[in-house]
N, C-alpha and C positions, 0 to 999 in steps of 0.2 A: 510890756515887751513890744518892741517895734516889729513891724511886719518884715521878715527877712526878704531882701531882694536878691541877695547873692549867697549861693551855697557853694563853698569851696570844693574843689575836686581833691581826689587822693593825692594827685601830683602837688597841689598847693600845700596840703598838709605835710607832705614829705619835705617840701622846700622851706617851711617855716615852723620851727619847733613850737612857737607860741600857738599856732593853729593846731598842730598835732595834739598838744596838751589841752588847749582850750576846747577843741572838739572831741575830747575824750578818746583819743586814739582811734577816731573814726566813728565811735558810737553816736556822736552828735550829728552825723550826716544823715541819719534816718529822717525822712520827711514827715513821718507820722510819729508823734510822741518822742522827740529826741531826748527830752529831759528824763523820761522813764527809761529809755535805752541807756542813757549815760549813767543814771543811778544804778541800773542793773549791772552794768560792767564794773563800775566802781565798787559796788557791793560784793560781787563775785570775786574780784581780785583782792579785796581787803580782808575778807573773813579768814582765809588761811593765814594771813599775816598776824591777825589778832590772836588766833589760836596758837600758832607755832612760834611766833616771834613778836610778842607784844611790845617790846622796846622799839623794835624797828617800825612797828605800826604807829606808835606814838610819834616817832621821829618823822615818818613820812607824812602824817597828818600835820604836824607843826610846819614842816617845809611847804606842804601843799597850801596851808592856810596863809603863810607869810608870802609866798610867791603868787598866790591866787589872784590878788588884785592886778598885778602886772600881767599875768597870763591872760586873764579875762579881758582886761583893758586893751592889751595889744591885739588879741584875736579880734575884738570888736573893731579896732582901727583897721585891721587888714581886710575885713569883709565889709567895712563901711556901714555897719549897723550896730547901734548900742543894744546890748543884751539880746543879740541874735539867738533865736531858739535853739540853734545847734551848739552854742557855747555851753558845755556841760561840766567844765572843770568845777564850777560851783556846786553842782550836784555830787560830784566825786567827794569833795571835801565835806559837804553836808552829811552824806550818808556815812562817811568815815567817822565823823564825830558821834553820830548816833550809835554806831556799832561799838565804838570804844567805850561808851558809857552805859552799856546795857547792864541790867542786874545779873545776868548770867550769859555766857557765850553758848547758846543752844539754839536749835532751829526755830523754836517758837518765838524767841526774842528777836532773832534775825529777821524772820518774816514780818513780825510786828514793826520792827525798825524800818524795813523797806516800805511797808504799807502806810504807816503814819507819816514818815518823811515825805513820801509822794503826795499824800493827802494835803498836808500843810503847804507844800510847795505849789500845788495846783490851785487850791481854793484861796490861798493867800489871805487868811483872816488878819485883822489888825493885830500887830503893827506891820506884819509882813507886806501886805499890799501897799501900805503907806510908804514903807521904805523902798519898795520896788519902783514906785512912781516918783519919789522925791530925792533919792540918793543916786547920783550918776557916777559914771566911770567904772573902772574895774572894781573899786571898793564897793560900789552900789550893787554890781552884779553878784559879788560874793556875799554881801551883808544879808540880803533877804533869805538866802539859803541857809546861812548860819543860824539865823533866827528861827527858820522853819525847823532846823535840826534841834535847837533848844526846846522848841514847843513839843516836838516829837519825843524828846528825852523826858521832859516833864510828864507827858501823858503816859509814857511807858512806866515810869517809876510810880505814878499814881495807881496804875493798874497793878503793878507788882505789890504795892502796899495793901491794896484792896483784896487781893487774892491770897496774900500770905497770912 
């Protein structure tokens, strides 16, 4: 990730929908751990959807995934920094995927989803780190988080089968 030189203001977020979405409705403006704050907001907003309107949750995830490359790429253009730390739409989509594919919709699994997704997104084991360094543009911003989500999902299901 590049060192961000420009942090947009709330006014800029309100003026550019790609910035508002890219910066996770403002959660990405946090100077310390914006990815964690973005993941937290995405997680908190998504759990009620999964529980009470799973079809809507799947549709939102699909739309977020498809539009994500454009959102992240355009937000990066607007701030002039590829994969700016405050761009957290990729964290939204990543945590949504993990939550959608849990063995059960319960607090234990939700907490494990949050923790494991953040772990993989932060430490970036292979192939996540390689993708983060070698795939550019909005697609690259999204791709490493989707792979982090897949690794978190695989870990959760492994745990599920081990304790079942």
